[in-house]
C-alpha positions in Angstrom: 147.8 110.8 66.5 146.5 109.4 69.7 144.0 112.3 70.7 142.2 112.0 67.0 142.0 108.4 68.1 140.2 109.4 71.1 138.2 112.1 69.5 137.1 109.7 67.0 136.0 106.9 69.6 134.5 109.7 71.7 132.5 110.3 68.5 131.7 107.0 67.6 130.1 106.1 71.1 128.0 109.4 71.1 126.9 108.3 67.8 125.9 104.9 68.7 124.5 106.3 72.3 126.5 103.5 74.1 124.9 104.7 77.3 121.6 103.0 76.1 123.6 99.7 76.7 121.6 100.2 80.0 118.4 98.8 78.3 119.8 95.4 78.0 122.6 95.0 80.6 119.8 94.9 83.7 118.3 92.0 82.0 121.4 90.5 81.6 122.5 90.9 85.0 118.7 89.6 85.9 119.5 86.5 83.9 122.7 86.1 85.8 120.9 86.4 89.0 118.4 83.8 88.2 120.6 81.1 86.6 122.8 81.2 89.8 119.5 81.4 92.3 121.6 84.3 93.8 124.9 86.1 93.6 127.0 85.1 90.7 130.7 85.5 91.0 132.4 88.8 90.2 134.0 87.6 87.5 131.2 86.2 85.8 129.6 89.9 86.0 132.4 91.6 84.6 132.8 89.3 81.4 129.1 89.7 80.9 129.2 92.9 81.1 132.2 93.3 78.5 130.5 90.8 76.2 127.4 92.9 76.4 128.9 96.5 75.9 131.1 94.4 73.0 127.8 93.0 71.1 126.0 96.2 71.3 128.8 98.6 70.5 129.6 96.3 67.2 125.7 96.2 66.5 125.2 99.8 66.6 128.1 101.0 65.0 127.3 98.6 62.1 123.9 99.7 62.1 124.9 103.6 61.5 127.5 102.2 58.9 124.7 100.2 57.0 121.9 103.2 57.4 124.4 105.7 56.9 122.5 107.0 53.0 118.8 106.9 54.9 120.6 108.9 57.7 121.6 111.4 55.6 118.4 111.9 53.6 116.0 111.6 57.0 115.8 115.1 58.8 115.9 113.4 62.1 118.9 111.8 61.9 120.8 113.8 59.2 123.3 115.4 62.0 124.5 111.8 63.1 128.4 111.4 63.2 128.4 109.7 59.9 126.0 111.8 57.4 127.9 114.9 58.9 131.3 113.6 58.2 132.7 113.9 62.0 134.2 110.5 62.0 134.9 108.4 58.9 133.4 105.0 57.7 136.9 103.4 57.9 137.1 104.0 61.6 133.9 103.1 62.4 134.1 99.8 60.7 137.9 99.1 62.7 135.5 100.3 65.7 132.9 97.7 64.6 135.8 94.8 64.5 137.4 96.0 67.6 134.1 95.5 69.5 133.1 92.1 68.2 136.4 91.1 69.0 135.7 92.0 72.8 132.5 89.8 72.7 134.4 87.0 71.8 137.1 87.3 73.9 134.6 87.9 77.2 132.7 84.8 75.6 136.0 82.6 75.6 136.3 83.7 79.3 133.1 82.5 80.7 133.0 79.3 79.3 132.6 77.1 76.0 129.2 77.1 75.1 129.4 81.2 75.4 132.0 81.3 72.8 130.6 78.5 70.4 127.2 80.7 70.5 129.0 83.9 70.4 128.9 84.1 66.3 125.3 83.4 66.5 124.6 86.4 69.2 126.8 88.7 66.6 125.2 87.3 63.4 121.9 88.4 65.1 122.7 91.9 65.8 124.5 92.4 62.7 121.6 90.8 60.6 119.0 93.1 62.2 120.2 96.3 60.3 119.2 94.6 57.0 115.4 93.6 58.2 113.9 96.8 57.7 114.8 96.4 53.9 112.4 93.3 53.3 110.2 93.0 56.1 107.7 95.1 58.5 108.8 92.4 61.0 112.2 94.0 61.9 110.9 95.2 65.4 110.2 91.7 66.7 113.9 90.6 65.4 115.5 93.4 67.4 113.7 91.7 70.3 115.3 89.0 69.2 118.6 90.6 69.5 117.9 92.2 72.9 116.5 88.8 74.4 119.9 87.0 73.5 121.0 89.1 76.4 119.6 87.2 79.5 120.0 83.8 77.6 123.5 84.6 76.9 123.9 85.7 80.7 122.1 82.4 81.7 124.5 80.5 79.5 127.6 82.2 80.8 126.6 81.1 84.4 125.3 77.7 83.6 126.7 76.4 80.5 123.5 75.6 79.3 119.6 77.0 78.6 116.0 76.0 80.3 112.7 77.1 80.2 113.0 79.7 82.7 115.8 81.3 80.3 113.7 81.0 77.5 110.7 83.0 78.8 112.9 85.7 80.8 114.2 86.1 77.0 110.6 86.1 75.7 109.8 89.0 78.4 112.5 90.8 76.4 111.6 90.2 73.1 108.2 91.3 73.4 109.1 94.6 75.6 111.6 95.4 73.0 109.3 94.9 69.8 106.6 96.9 71.7 108.7 100.0 72.0 110.5 99.7 68.9 107.4 100.2 67.1 106.5 103.1 69.0 109.9 104.5 68.4 109.5 103.8 64.6 106.1 105.9 64.4 107.9 108.9 64.3 109.4 108.1 60.8 106.6 107.0 59.7 106.6 110.0 56.7 110.1 109.3 56.1 109.4 105.3 55.6 106.1 106.0 53.2 108.6 108.1 51.0 111.4 104.9 50.8 109.9 101.6 49.1 112.6 99.7 49.8 112.1 100.6 53.9 109.4 98.5 55.8 107.8 98.8 59.3 104.7 97.9 61.3 103.8 101.8 61.3 104.4 102.3 57.7 102.6 99.1 57.1 99.3 99.3 59.2 99.1 103.0 60.0 100.3 104.7 63.6 97.3 104.0 65.1 97.0 100.4 64.6 100.7 100.1 65.1 100.4 101.3 68.7 97.6 98.8 69.6 100.3 96.2 68.4 102.8 97.8 71.0 100.1 97.8 73.4 99.6 94.2 73.4 103.1 93.3 72.9 103.3 94.8 75.9 100.3 93.2 77.4 102.1 90.2 76.5 105.0 90.8 78.2 103.2 91.8 81.2 101.6 88.4 81.4 105.0 86.6 80.7 106.8 88.1 83.6 104.0 87.0 85.8 104.6 83.9 84.3 108.3 83.9 85.4 107.8 84.9 88.9 105.7 81.9 89.2 108.0 79.5 87.7 110.7 80.8 89.5 109.0 80.9 93.0 110.0 84.1 93.6 108.1 86.1 96.1 106.4 89.5 97.0 109.5 91.7 96.1 109.8 90.4 92.2 105.9 91.3 92.1 106.0 94.7 93.2 108.9 95.1 90.6 106.2 93.2 88.0 103.6 95.4 89.0 105.3 98.6 88.8 106.6 97.5 85.6 103.0 97.2 84.7 102.2 100.7 85.9 105.1 102.0 83.5 104.2 100.3 80.1 100.8 101.9 81.0 102.8 105.3 81.4 104.7 104.8 78.2 101.2 104.4 76.4 99.9 107.3 77.6 102.5 109.5 76.9 101.9 109.1 72.8 98.8 109.0 71.0 98.7 109.0 66.9 97.9 112.8 66.5 100.8 113.8 69.6 104.4 112.2 69.2 106.0 115.0 70.9 107.0 112.9 74.2 107.9 109.9 72.4 111.7 110.6 73.6 110.5 110.3 77.2 108.2 107.3 76.4 111.3 105.8 74.8 114.5 106.3 76.9 113.3 107.2 80.5 110.4 105.1 80.7 112.3 101.8 79.3 115.3 102.4 81.2 113.5 102.2 84.3 111.1 99.0 83.4 114.8 97.5 82.8 116.5 98.4 86.0 113.6 97.9 88.2 113.1 94.3 87.5 116.6 93.8 87.9 116.7 95.5 91.1 113.4 93.5 92.2 113.5 90.5 90.7 117.7 90.4 91.5 117.4 91.2 95.0 114.5 88.8 95.4 116.5 86.0 94.3 119.6 86.7 95.6 118.5 87.7 99.6 114.6 86.4 100.0 113.5 83.5 98.1 117.0 81.4 98.2 
């Protein structure tokens, strides 16, 4: 029985791509470093990590449950664990509850405000799964969900929010919405065949959707510059912002309306580098250079 449970856990983690927590976790750490104006306590970083893993795992497992009928009909996603019957719906539902419990436990270990806000965070990430049914702006909602990571980490350290936390969260929202629009381009034909699904590419077409994504990423770059100015960070932070700008330009050059073959490289590889580079440069600047 234990081997079956472990196999199902492994299958579920592969299905939700748990390794993609890397997209948001560095921003959560960056929020913690900026809030602490240096190095946060190790126990705070531990519980922030647990909260992040719990929230994202609950969100993704719930998303797979809600989207199973569409995943089964879409050739790109038909081999996912649920439509392929590699794991049961009841197990994934239990996994979702367990992951949500991890989020609440971690929030309780951080401070009262973090615990009080945790249901809002969980509700947001679960609600996202339904937004594509009624609005083309689900990409913005996803951006909001990932923006909770640095804002939540700020609350975890300071027990409050301020303008700096909001601006950092805005950077993450703009970044996420931009790359999610690019990612949605690969489902353009499928979405057009299903009136109940909505997206920016379906609404505007792939070419205009890519223009919107570029605009969002340009706004993210401007917000990053503003963040460095607001926090008084120095040259290392500016290097990180400039490197991020270069990566965003590279991301958009990898794809075009007529060629989405390199979308995986644009989505996964480039975005992982963005979050890690910003954490390493801005985090090191605030921890060691600008204190």
